[in-house]
Every structure is written in structure tokens, then in C-alpha cells.
C-alpha positions in Angstrom: 108.8 66.8 -12.2 108.5 70.6 -12.0 106.2 72.2 -14.6 108.0 74.4 -17.1 108.0 78.1 -17.1 106.6 80.2 -20.0 109.6 82.6 -20.1 112.1 82.4 -23.0 114.9 80.1 -22.1 116.9 79.7 -25.3 119.1 82.4 -26.9 118.0 83.5 -30.3 119.1 82.2 -32.8 119.5 78.8 -31.2 123.1 77.6 -31.5 124.9 74.6 -30.1 128.3 74.0 -28.6 129.3 70.3 -28.6 131.8 68.6 -26.4 133.1 65.8 -28.6 133.2 63.4 -25.7 129.5 63.9 -25.0 128.6 63.6 -28.6 130.4 60.2 -28.9 129.1 59.1 -25.5 125.5 59.7 -26.6 125.9 57.8 -29.8 127.7 54.9 -28.2 125.5 54.5 -25.1 122.1 55.5 -26.5 122.4 55.6 -30.3 121.3 59.3 -30.3 123.1 61.5 -32.9 123.9 65.2 -32.5 121.3 66.1 -35.1 118.6 64.1 -33.3 119.5 65.8 -30.0 119.4 69.3 -31.6 116.1 68.7 -33.4 114.1 68.5 -30.2 114.9 72.1 -29.5 113.3 73.2 -32.8 110.3 70.9 -32.7 107.0 71.5 -30.8 105.9 70.6 -28.3 108.9 70.4 -26.0 108.8 70.2 -22.2 111.7 72.1 -20.6 112.4 72.2 -16.9 115.2 72.8 -14.4 117.3 69.8 -13.4 117.7 70.7 -9.8 119.3 67.3 -8.9 122.3 67.9 -11.1 122.6 71.7 -11.0 125.5 72.0 -8.6 128.0 74.1 -10.6 126.0 75.3 -13.6 122.3 75.6 -14.0 121.2 72.4 -15.8 118.0 71.8 -17.7 116.1 68.9 -19.2 114.2 68.9 -22.5 111.7 66.2 -23.3 110.7 66.3 -27.0 110.3 64.5 -30.3 112.6 64.2 -33.3 111.3 64.6 -36.8 111.2 60.8 -37.0 108.9 60.7 -33.9 111.5 59.4 -31.5 110.9 60.6 -27.9 114.1 62.0 -26.4 115.3 63.1 -23.0 118.1 65.7 -23.4 120.1 67.1 -20.5 121.8 70.5 -21.3 123.3 73.7 -20.0 123.4 77.1 -21.6 127.0 78.4 -21.8 128.1 81.5 -23.8 124.6 81.8 -25.3 124.8 78.3 -26.7 123.1 75.1 -25.8 125.6 72.5 -24.7 124.1 69.0 -24.6 125.3 66.8 -21.8 123.3 63.7 -22.4 120.6 62.5 -24.8 118.7 59.2 -24.6 115.2 57.8 -25.2 112.6 58.8 -22.6 111.7 56.3 -19.9 108.1 55.3 -19.7 107.5 57.7 -16.8 109.1 60.6 -18.8 107.0 59.6 -21.8 103.8 59.8 -19.6 104.8 63.3 -18.4 105.5 64.4 -21.9 102.1 63.1 -23.1 100.4 64.9 -20.3 102.2 68.1 -21.1 101.4 67.7 -24.8 97.7 67.3 -24.1 97.5 70.2 -21.7 99.3 72.5 -24.2 97.9 71.6 -27.6 
């Protein structure tokens, strides 16, 4: 995984634009609600990097972070019209969790 940059990525204030199909898909496939997905963008630490594998039409990003309940989530998103548009949200894999733990230790 590519290390995150320190520049500001998110528009201020942070706003979300939800595609209802993606919101339902995330709940049905992964039991991740919209509010859980959104929370990782407000919680620290969060590990954000480019998703070069899937950035064909629009620049896509990945955010690894924790919810207020301590759930570790992987959130794929784009920024469109100055709003975060979540594409997918799920629990982190063990490898992603290791990367997040490493990033958290290096940046705390």
C-alpha cells in the first residue's frame, strides 16, 4: 500500500453524497451502516491513500479507520462535487488491519 500524503484531502466541512444502491449494498453485504461509514472520516487516526487499481474514470481513495464502537473499517470513496461519495464499506482484512496498526503506531 502507498503511504498517505499529508495534504488536505477532504473538503471542509465534510459532507456526504450517498447513492442509495451503495448504501443498501454495504448493509446487505457487510452489515456496515451509512453512519458507521461516515464516522471513520471524523475519527483519528485514519489512513487515507489513492486506490490506483480502481481509479480509471474518477480518482478513487481508500480510508482505513475506526468507528466510535471500535470497529475497523475499509471505506472506498470518491470526491464528487466537494462531497465524499462512499462506494464500498466493509471490515478490514487482517492485512489491512496490520497496515492500519503500523500507521497508527507511526503517527501517534
